[in-house]
N, C-alpha and C positions, 0 to 999 in steps of 0.2 A: 336546514333539517326540518322535516315535517313532524309536528308534534301531534299526538292524539288529543282529541278534544277532552276538555276537563269533565270529570264525572258529574252527572246530575245528582243533586241532593235528594235521595229517596231513602226510605228505611231499609236497613240491611241487618235486621235483628238476628237473622239466622247465623250471621258470621260474627256478630259483635261479641257474644259470650265466649267464643272459642279463640278469637283472634285479636281483637282490638287491644285488649289490655290483659296482661298476664296477672296471675293472682299474687298473693303475698309471698309465695315461694320465691318470687323474683325480686322481692323488696330490697331497696337500698335503705339501710337503717338510719340514714342521715336526713330523713324527711323533717320538714319544719312544722311548727304548730299552726293551728287555725287562727285567723284573725276575726274580729267582730266589729269592724268600723266601716264607715262610708264617708266619702268626701264630697263637698258641694262642687258643682261644675263651675267653669270659668276659665278665662285665659289670663296668663301672666307671663312676663318675660323670663327666659331661662336664667337660672342661678349661676353666677360665675363659679368655675371650679375652685378658684383660690378662696372664695368666700363660703363654700359649702361645707357645713360641719359633717362629721361622721354620723351615720345612723346608729341609734340605740336599738336594743332589742325590741322595745315597744314601738319605736319609730318604724322599724322594718315591717312589723305586723300592721301598723296603721297605714302604711303605704300600699298594701295589697288591695286590689280592686274587689268589688262586691257584685252580686247579681244585679243590683240597681244600676251599676255603671255600664253594664253590657246589654241590658234590656232583653227583649225576646223571652224565651222560656228557659233560660239558664238557671240551673239549681246548684247549690253548694254541694260539693262532694266531700266525704269524710275520709276517703282513702287515697287521696291524690298522691301521697308520697310513695305509694306502692305501684303506681301505674307504670307498666312497661308494655310497649307495642312490639309483638313478635315479628311483624313484617319489617321492622327496622334492623333485625338481626341478620347479618350477612357479611361475607368477605368480598370486598371489592375486587373485581377481575382486572388485574393490572394490565392484561393483554389488550384491554380496550384503549389504553392510553399509548398510542403509537409513538408520539414524539415528546411526551411530557409525563414520564413515569412517576415523577414526584407528585403530580397532581392526584394520583390515586390515593396517596396518603391523606390529602386534604378531604377527599370524598369519604374515606373511611372514618376520618375524624368527625365529619358531619353526621354520618349514620350512628356512630357510637355516642356522640353527644346528644342526639335526639332520643336515642333509646334510654340513656341514663339520666336525661334531664340535666346535663352538665355543660351545656354550651358556654355558659358564663365562666366556667372554671370554678376554683375554690374561692369562696368569699374570704376577704381579709378582715371582715368585721361581721356585724349582725346581718342576718338574712332571714327570709321567710318565704313560704309558698302557699298557694291556695288553688284548688281545682274546682271545675264546674262541669256539669253534664247537660246535654240537650239532645234528646233522642239518642242516636248512636255517636254523637260528637263529644269530644273531650277537649277542654281548654285548661292549660296549666299556666299559672302566672307566678313568677318569682321576682323578688326584689331584695336588694342588699348592697352592702359595700364591697366592691371588687377592685377598687383602685382605678383611677382615671387612665393610667398608662395601659393597664391590662385590658380595660374595656375598649379603649381606642384600637388596640391590637386585634381584639376580637371582632370589632365592627369592620376594620379593614379586611380581615380574613373573610368574613361573611360576604363582603361585597365582591370578592374575587370568585366566589363559587359558581355563579351563573356561567362564567366562562370556563373555569376549570372542570366543573362537574355538570356541564350542560346535559349530557345523557351518558349513563354508564350502566354496567351490569354488576350485580352482586349475587353471590351464591349463598343460599341459606344453609342452615345446619342439615336440612334434609336433602341437600344437593340440588334443590330447585333454583331456577334462575329468576331473578327479579330485575326488572328494568326501572331505573331511577332517573327522574328528570328534575332539574333544579332551575328555576327561573326567578328573576327579580320580581318583587312585589312592591306595591305602593302603600304607604301608611302616612298618617298626618305628620306634618313637620313639628314634632313635639320633642322637648328636651334639647340638650346641647348637640347631640348626634344620634343617628339611628341607622339601622339596616334591616331589610326585610326580604324574605324569600318565600316561595311556595315550592314545596317538595312533593313529588308524586311517585309512589312506589306501586308497580304493577307486578303481580305474580299469582301464586296459588296459595290458598288458605283452606285447610280442612277439605282438600280435594276439589275446591272450586276456585274459579278465577276471581281475583279480588283486586281492587284498587284502593289504596290508602293515600289520601291527600291531606297535607297539613301546611298551614301558614307558620312561619317562624319570624318573629320580630324581636329586636333588641334595641334598647335605648339607653343613653347615658345622661345623667345630670350630675355634674361635678365628678366625684369619685364613686357615686352610687349608680347602680344600673338596674334595669328590669328586663325580663324576657317573657314572651308569651308564645306558646305553641297552641294551635287550634286546628282541629280537623277530625276526620273519621273516614269510614269506609264508604260513606255516601257523599263525599265531597267536603267542601269547606265554606263556611259563611264568612266571607271577607269583611263584611260590614262589622261583624262582632270583633274581628281582629283589630280593625281600625279604632273602634270604640275602646277596646282594651288598652291600646297604645295611647290614645289621647287622654282618657280619664286616668290611666295609670301614671302618665307623666305628670298630670296635674296633682294627683295625690302625693307622689314622691316629692314634687317641688314644694307643696304646702308643708309637708312634714319637715323637709330640710330648712324651710323658712321659719320654723318654730310654731306653725299653726297646728291646731288639734282638729282632725276631721270629726264630723258629726257622727253619732252612733249609727250603726247599721239599722235599717228599719226592722221592727220586731218580727215581721212575717218571714224574714230571712234568717232569724236566729237559729 
């Protein structure tokens, strides 16, 4: 199958206000609080699941990455819990799946999970989230206790999607067709297990042709997990995704080991 080339990262401000993120009218009331800490860099061996304690509320917040962890021009966002991307709203066209109709349900689950920021499922313990912006791009980072079995099932499911959902069509609420492509992505070998995808959605937004691309990465350490989504209408910065995974795994590992991350630099407060 010939794939279209990935979008070039350029400003798309004319589309951002009306398409990239819905307003608080679409808000899920379960958004987590903001965190105010940063972790030193460094490499350590993964923590054994049997030896990993549960995250506390404060620990889940301390495990969240900061702008210093992902570099570039990322800025903290105060409204991350309200973010919803209207291009991810659509009903998967089952007719596309000629020999594996059940795969359509997996592709629908992917779109719904990306829209609602619920790919990790419901946390069994403490959790938190934090958002960042850079030009028209948005990054959302979540961390919490989800249970090792549930996380492993989620990771196994994500790893099947490049085959099950290689390319499919979804129909938006306005009847417009959107072409969705799902490919595997590479991230640093951090944590006990991980999975990563790049998802591209092509369609119309505000009467104009638009392409939304996002990285999706999930990692597990013991019974705790973290997820990052990063992208926008002008493409995706894969290096920022990689940094979020690497530094996020280190922060989570440090917290689970009983270490206290250093305070976030004052310029990011």
